[in-house]
C-alpha positions, 0 to 999 in steps of 0.5 A: 482668467486665461484666454487661449487662442486655440486655433493651431495652438500646441499648448492647450493641454499645458494651459489646462494643467496650469489653470487647474493647478491655480484654479483659474478659469480658462477660455479655449477659443476657436472656430471649431474642431476642438473636443470640449474639456470635462474640467469645470474650469475650462470653457470651450468657446466656439465662434462663427467662421470668419477672419479674426472672429476668435481674436475679436472675441478674446480682444473684447474680453481680455484686460488687466489681471488676465493672461492671453496665450496667442501666436497672433501678434495683432491680437497680442497688441490689442490685449497688451493695450488693454492691460492683459499679460500676453504669452506666445506658445513658446513662453515669450512674453509680449509686453508694452516694451516689446510689442511695437518691435514684434509688430514691426518685424511681423510686418517686415516678414509679411512684406518679404514673403509677398515680394518673393513668392518662392520664399518657403518655410515658416518658423522653427519647429515647436520643441520640448524646450518651447513647451517647458518655457511656456509652462514656466512663463504661464506659471510666472504670469499667473502669479504676477497677475494675482499679485497685481490684482491683489494690489501687490508689486508687479 
């Protein structure tokens, strides 16, 4: 299964395309404002408003053999710990090997923003290259998840 943290997600359509091609169920999770897909493999899950409710829904369900798509680093860490494969929207894989560093960098940047209230700007703009990297990465992760579920090499 694929779990998509859909709030502010720029790759919903791409995830649906890949899920359909692989005939894998995709849960699109948000706190509202999304148009449900007519695709029977796609389930739109609307959670109540509140901090991290969508994240908790995903974290409670994702595990080995699943792929989670999120830009939320604490959610990614929970899913990695549960054995899920995790991708950021730009195709970057978050794994046991790198999630600690990514969490530490996130915390450092939050501290820097808190210390300088005039610090402006966020990350880089989402590009076509990011979209392409995401599509390639999602294909790879779904194939790897299928192999590991079948007992093959990771």
